C-alpha angles and dihedrals in degrees: 000000000000090000092052090049092050091048091050090052090051091052092049091047091049092050091048092049092045092049091048093050092046093048092047094048091047092052093048097044103049117088112199122207129175139156138071119051086206093059093038097091091054095048091043091054092048092046093052093052094042093050090050092051101038105026090229118134117240121185119201123194131180110211093142129268093281094045090047093053091050089058093041094052091049089055094247096122135040098212132026123206112216135183091192134029122280112272127234091250090053091047089053091050092051092047092050090051091047093245119145119193139202114219114217125180108213108172147350128253132197104215100222131214111210138186133186114289090242092059103106099158101072108071096172138342133224126225085240091059091044088056091048089054100039105032118117110274093015112169094200108126102148133046093239089064088067094048131356088225090066122085125260090259124147112248119228114195127205126183147143121292122257093263090061123106088214089060090051094048095045094049092047093048097043107025097030097240132068114249091012103131145122110269101209097092133096108265130195137166087211110081091200089063089054091050091054092045093056093040092055100048123065093205096046134127128182143159136217143129122322095244093061090053093048091051091052105038090130091061102036143041122219118220122225111236127232105205096196141349111301094015124126118256110252126201120219108257143134090263097049091049094047094047091046095238096117097083142200093359102059111102143167121249123217150199119207115208125203100242096207092050091048091051096046103036116058093198092063092050089047091050095050091047088050090048093054094042094051099034096097091060100036096042089056092046093058090047100255126122120262122222117247118274089251091053094049089049090053092048092050091050090049091052090049090060090051088216110170125215142067135272090219132077095231100283134084114266126204121226100007118162120228097233092048090049094053093045090057092065105093 
């Protein structure tokens, strides 16, 4: 009887130890990412290749930049994808929770204004007209209210939700203040929903990241942007972003890394190094715009120092250069 009791105890002990080891390994070997739907395709591509090479699980969500930062500043994720810089409110939340972050630019995006493929009357659009359409309290309901040369066609607007970094950047660049926008449009944190909305309505207009336009060129038409009166209309493209002519809608994309996690968990440091090393190839594969080789070298060097902080003052900034951004972090 005593022998049976001892054996039973051994079995229970073995199960308990096995469960503890399994749970510990699982906790250490899962890298959790969430945030921007714009950055999602890049992080997903990196995660797929890294998992295949390293056999470490990486989960990637797309709850929007704002939603991602909420999780990140609660300590629920290791990395946050962002299509705009971290805000002051989010910095305060992270500080209160004792979470330091490393800000890493990983690609460029050309925020793209799109209309239905059947729209043949709008050849280009100025930032001034975009503001007329998207400003808070805008009364524009028909295309002929933008220009008398346009038809009397009802305008259907599609754009990111208010938790989106793309929403923040667009409103800052066009309306002069982040989150300042008319509210009577169809919002979604899922860019594919916006694509379908514009594709299915002849009088539609929408905006989202460049990659979603490139993937749906057969359904949509991108509008060249006129930055100011007298300026030339510029199409979103790799070239116009790199030569700084696609303004004010060219922007950097980011990942934010939990500094403590990166210092204490080798798999996170390995993943971020893999991300930065393979970004030039994978960013291009998912139709975004890689940084220059010099900029990637600067970002790698910055991550190597593990220096926490941000190069921004808590608000989106138009036209910032990567090297200048990194050098601001003291």
